[in-house]
N, C-alpha and C positions, 0 to 999 in steps of 0.2 A: 516375177518377186511382188511379195505382198504391196497393196497399198495400203498408202500413211486413208487411217481413218477421219475425215475431217467434217468437223459436228458443225452445224447451222442452227442458230438457232434465229429466226424469224420474227418482226411481227407488224404492229400495221401496217407502219413505211413501205414495209418489202409490198404489199399488196396497193400500195396508195396511187404511184403509176397507173395498174388497168384502171383507175375510178372505185376504186370500192373506197365507200365512204370511211376516215380514221373517229374514235369516240373523241380525242382528249382535245385533237389541233381546233382553230375556230372556223367553227363553220359545220364542225364532223355534230354526228349524231345524237350525244349527247346536248348538247343545243335546242334538239327537236324534244326528245324525252326526257323524261325523268331516271336516271340510272338506276336506285333506285323501286319503277315503276314495274321497269324490265327486265333489268336482267340481275337482278338477288330474287334469292327465295321464299322471301316473305314479300318481294312483290307476285314472285308468281301467286303463293297462297292468292293472296287476294286478289286480285282480278287477273288470270288465267285467260282473257277475253285479251285483256290487251296486251300481253306478250304475247299469243297468234298472232298477233293484228302488227307485231314488230316484227317479228321473223319471217313471216311471210314480205314481206317489204322488203328484208332483209334479204332472204330466197332469191325471189325474179330481177332487185337491180344483182345477184349473180352470174341472175341466165344471161346482165346486160353486156358481163366484161368479154377479157381475156387475160391472160396468162403475161405478163407485157416481157420484156428481155432481161431483165433480175433473176425472173421463175428460168429461164430459159439456160439461161448464163450457169444455171448450179447442178443444172440435167447434164449439157456440155461436162462442164466438175466430174460426174462421173466418170470419162473416159478416164485418170488420173487419179483419180478417190474414192478410196471406200466412204460415198458422201454419205452423211445422216440429217437430216433436217427434222432439231425439233421447232413446230408452229408454235404462239399463241394463235396466230387466226386460226379464227373459225372455218375461214373459205376453202376450195379444193382448189386450188390453181398452181399449188406445188403438184398436183396430182394430175392434171389438167395438160402443162407442163411437160409431162410425163416422169418426175420424182418418183426411182423407187422404194425410197424408205424413208416412211413423215409419221411422227410421229406430232398428235395434236392433243397438246393439252388441256386445252379449255371446249373439245368438243369440235361438234360438225356441224357446220349449219345442213348441210342437205340429207343430217338423218333426224328420227328420230326417233323412240325410244318410249317403252311403255312403263304408265305412275307405279305401274304395282309387281312391275317383272323388268326390273333394268336393263336386264340381259337380256331381252327380246327388243335387241333394236332396227329399225327399218328404213332404209336408205329413200329418199323419194328424187324426182324425173324435172326437171324442168318445165313439165303439162304439170305436174303434180305433184307443188311444192306446199295450196296452203293448207292449215288445217285448222281447226274450230275450236272452241269443247265441246262439240257431243262429237270429234273426230274418234273412229274407235278401230281397235284391230281385228283381228279375226280373234281374237280367245274374248274383245269386248270390253278389253280397256279401255279408260284411255291416254294419251299418248301426251307426252311434253317435246320441244327440242332438246335434241344432246347437245346441250351447254350446258359449261358450267358453269351457273348462278355462284353469281355473289356469296358468301356466308354457307358454300358445301365445301368443301375436299373438293382437290384436286389428283384425280384417280391414278394420273398417270405421269403425273411430278417423282416416282423411284427408278420407270424405264430410263427418265429421262439424266435422272441422276446418273445413271449405269454409262448410259452411256454418254452424258461428260469426261465423266471418270476413264473414259477410255480413247478421250478423241487427242490424237495422235496434233492437230493444226482447231482451234476454235474460232468460227466468223461473229459476231452479232449483227444482224439488218434489220435498225428501222423496229428498232424498241425505246423505248425512253426507260427503261430498266428502274420501273417507279409501280409497277406491279409483281407481288410475290406470290406465290413462290418460287414461278420462273426467274424472276431478277436477283433470284440469290445462286443459278445455276454457275455463275462464272467462278464461284467458290469452288465450289467441287473437279474443274481443271486441278489439270498435275502441274506440280512444278514446274516449272518453267518451260511448259504446253507456250506457244504464239500465239497469241489472240487478237484479232482485228475486228475493227470493229468498224461499222459503215451508218451514218449517216449525215443527212446536210445539218444538221441543228448540232449543238452542243444535248450530251447527253450523262446525268448522270453513271459516273459510269463511276467505278470501286480508282480512285486514289495511288490506292498501295502497289498494284495491279500494269504487268509493264503493256500495255496496248499498242497496238498502231492502227490508229487513225488514218480514214479515206474518207474524206469529208465529202461526198456527194450522195449521189439517189442512189436508192437499187440496181436500173440498170445499167448505168457509169461505175459504181461502188462494187458490185459485180462483175464486169469486162477492168475494172483497177486491179483488180484478186486477182483473178485467172493471167495476170502479165507477172503478181508480184510471185504467184506460186509455182508459178513456170517456167521465171525466166534462171 
């Protein structure tokens, strides 16, 4: 029997329990850096050295943390569902936990690409994850983080929309639903698709949609979701 397609949209709250700093919460990374300086295309053009410093720091942090029970819970659901994850996170914790289908909307922290040919993408390792303005690839090109900066198009939004349109069940975990175009994905779910939203905090979800709220963190919430889906 064909498995139902379970599409999961994850945000910063998915990785927070692993120790990944969130941007918007109190104590988050935005309080240490000006977003316009380190995460916008204008900031990159103005001061690439600062941007490299910021992402080098984030890569080092990523190497010190591990997937949490929420990540592993989504992997376990693959036994029963055709699970597709659309993540706003740039970390690789879903992949490290073992998820089979992960689409990164905002890029990937452990990858960099040529500034001249964006198709030339390179995977970094925890032991070799720092870049400077002098870093070059084999073609002599300077490199930049493989991240979607504010002010740039989101190239993976169309595949994300197609994935959402095919969902039999839609789950949202740990995202404020304040960042577009990702926040608009809920609107592409077919009418009548069951929607679950996991977050311990209030979320700015569309009021006209029938959403089942699970007011827990990612790990507890995925465990509760699993019970609900399999009961």
